[in-house]
C-alpha positions as protocol buffer text, in pm:
chain_id: "A"
residue {
  index: 1
  type: MET
  ca { x: 574 y: 118 z: -1558 }
}
residue {
  index: 2
  type: ILE
  ca { x: 704 y: 423 z: -1726 }
}
residue {
  index: 3
  type: ASN
  ca { x: 591 y: 762 z: -1556 }
}
residue {
  index: 4
  type: ILE
  ca { x: 527 y: 1068 z: -1746 }
}
residue {
  index: 5
  type: ILE
  ca { x: 531 y: 1384 z: -1550 }
}
residue {
  index: 6
  type: THR
  ca { x: 371 y: 1698 z: -1710 }
}
residue {
  index: 7
  type: SER
  ca { x: 375 y: 2048 z: -1595 }
}
residue {
  index: 8
  type: GLY
  ca { x: 258 y: 2391 z: -1721 }
}
residue {
  index: 9
  type: CYS
  ca { x: 8 y: 2658 z: -1682 }
}
residue {
  index: 10
  type: SER
  ca { x: -375 y: 2648 z: -1749 }
}
residue {
  index: 11
  type: PHE
  ca { x: -314 y: 2514 z: -2098 }
}
residue {
  index: 12
  type: THR
  ca { x: -157 y: 2199 z: -1968 }
}
residue {
  index: 13
  type: HIS
  ca { x: -410 y: 2181 z: -1654 }
}
residue {
  index: 14
  type: ASP
  ca { x: -739 y: 2193 z: -1829 }
}
residue {
  index: 15
  type: PRO
  ca { x: -919 y: 1858 z: -1851 }
}
residue {
  index: 16
  type: ASP
  ca { x: -891 y: 1872 z: -2226 }
}
residue {
  index: 17
  type: SER
  ca { x: -531 y: 1956 z: -2238 }
}
residue {
  index: 18
  type: TRP
  ca { x: -242 y: 1778 z: -2442 }
}
residue {
  index: 19
  type: ALA
  ca { x: -142 y: 1618 z: -2093 }
}
residue {
  index: 20
  type: ASN
  ca { x: -471 y: 1475 z: -2010 }
}
residue {
  index: 21
  type: LYS
  ca { x: -516 y: 1346 z: -2358 }
}
residue {
  index: 22
  type: LEU
  ca { x: -193 y: 1142 z: -2310 }
}
residue {
  index: 23
  type: LYS
  ca { x: -378 y: 930 z: -2068 }
}
residue {
  index: 24
  type: ASP
  ca { x: -619 y: 813 z: -2304 }
}
residue {
  index: 25
  type: LYS
  ca { x: -363 y: 784 z: -2589 }
}
residue {
  index: 26
  type: LEU
  ca { x: -104 y: 580 z: -2432 }
}
residue {
  index: 27
  type: PRO
  ca { x: -92 y: 211 z: -2341 }
}
residue {
  index: 28
  type: SER
  ca { x: -160 y: 96 z: -2001 }
}
residue {
  index: 29
  type: ASN
  ca { x: 221 y: 67 z: -1889 }
}
residue {
  index: 30
  type: TYR
  ca { x: 224 y: 435 z: -1889 }
}
residue {
  index: 31
  type: ASN
  ca { x: 141 y: 652 z: -1593 }
}
residue {
  index: 32
  type: VAL
  ca { x: 71 y: 1019 z: -1667 }
}
residue {
  index: 33
  type: ILE
  ca { x: 89 y: 1265 z: -1357 }
}
residue {
  index: 34
  type: ASN
  ca { x: -13 y: 1612 z: -1452 }
}
residue {
  index: 35
  type: VAL
  ca { x: 123 y: 1856 z: -1174 }
}
residue {
  index: 36
  type: ALA
  ca { x: 18 y: 2166 z: -1387 }
}
residue {
  index: 37
  type: GLU
  ca { x: -198 y: 2470 z: -1225 }
}
residue {
  index: 38
  type: GLY
  ca { x: -379 y: 2726 z: -1406 }
}
residue {
  index: 39
  type: GLY
  ca { x: -247 y: 3091 z: -1346 }
}
residue {
  index: 40
  type: CYS
  ca { x: 110 y: 2989 z: -1256 }
}
residue {
  index: 41
  type: GLY
  ca { x: 433 y: 3130 z: -1387 }
}
residue {
  index: 42
  type: GLN
  ca { x: 776 y: 2965 z: -1505 }
}
residue {
  index: 43
  type: GLU
  ca { x: 910 y: 2913 z: -1164 }
}
residue {
  index: 44
  type: PHE
  ca { x: 609 y: 2699 z: -1040 }
}
residue {
  index: 45
  type: ILE
  ca { x: 594 y: 2522 z: -1370 }
}
residue {
  index: 46
  type: VAL
  ca { x: 976 y: 2402 z: -1331 }
}
residue {
  index: 47
  type: ARG
  ca { x: 966 y: 2355 z: -952 }
}
residue {
  index: 48
  type: SER
  ca { x: 666 y: 2146 z: -963 }
}
residue {
  index: 49
  type: ALA
  ca { x: 818 y: 1933 z: -1222 }
}
residue {
  index: 50
  type: ILE
  ca { x: 1145 y: 1900 z: -1036 }
}
residue {
  index: 51
  type: ILE
  ca { x: 942 y: 1790 z: -705 }
}
residue {
  index: 52
  type: GLU
  ca { x: 761 y: 1513 z: -868 }
}
residue {
  index: 53
  type: LEU
  ca { x: 1059 y: 1406 z: -1040 }
}
residue {
  index: 54
  type: GLN
  ca { x: 1248 y: 1343 z: -729 }
}
residue {
  index: 55
  type: LYS
  ca { x: 953 y: 1133 z: -580 }
}
residue {
  index: 56
  type: ILE
  ca { x: 992 y: 882 z: -829 }
}
residue {
  index: 57
  type: SER
  ca { x: 1270 y: 626 z: -870 }
}
residue {
  index: 58
  type: GLU
  ca { x: 1121 y: 433 z: -1174 }
}
residue {
  index: 59
  type: PRO
  ca { x: 1194 y: 511 z: -1522 }
}
residue {
  index: 60
  type: LYS
  ca { x: 1025 y: 867 z: -1604 }
}
residue {
  index: 61
  type: ILE
  ca { x: 984 y: 1109 z: -1865 }
}
residue {
  index: 62
  type: CYS
  ca { x: 905 y: 1495 z: -1807 }
}
residue {
  index: 63
  type: MET
  ca { x: 722 y: 1724 z: -2046 }
}
residue {
  index: 64
  type: VAL
  ca { x: 691 y: 2066 z: -1962 }
}
residue {
  index: 65
  type: GLN
  ca { x: 501 y: 2359 z: -2139 }
}
residue {
  index: 66
  type: LEU
  ca { x: 607 y: 2683 z: -2048 }
}
residue {
  index: 67
  type: SER
  ca { x: 396 y: 2977 z: -2054 }
}
residue {
  index: 68
  type: GLY
  ca { x: 503 y: 3323 z: -2206 }
}
residue {
  index: 69
  type: PHE
  ca { x: 847 y: 3471 z: -2085 }
}
residue {
  index: 70
  type: TRP
  ca { x: 678 y: 3783 z: -1950 }
}
residue {
  index: 71
  type: ARG
  ca { x: 465 y: 3584 z: -1686 }
}
residue {
  index: 72
  type: SER
  ca { x: 627 y: 3659 z: -1351 }
}
residue {
  index: 73
  type: GLN
  ca { x: 537 y: 3512 z: -1018 }
}
residue {
  index: 74
  type: ILE
  ca { x: 466 y: 3689 z: -664 }
}
residue {
  index: 75
  type: HIS
  ca { x: 527 y: 3506 z: -364 }
}
residue {
  index: 76
  type: LEU
  ca { x: 267 y: 3577 z: -93 }
}
């Protein structure tokens, strides 16, 4: 099993996104894990991908779509 971890903002989180289309297009020996969230900034995108990568010891690929460089994140 090869795991593909995807992360990004709403363009990756959307049900019709490129990340979710991978599930339909790839053979069954691929497992797509989409950790994207709408409205998030670069820090969240990278951090969520790293956290998921650390959980998996099997072969893995990471694909990330970063949002615009002007997006920032406020921790509350």
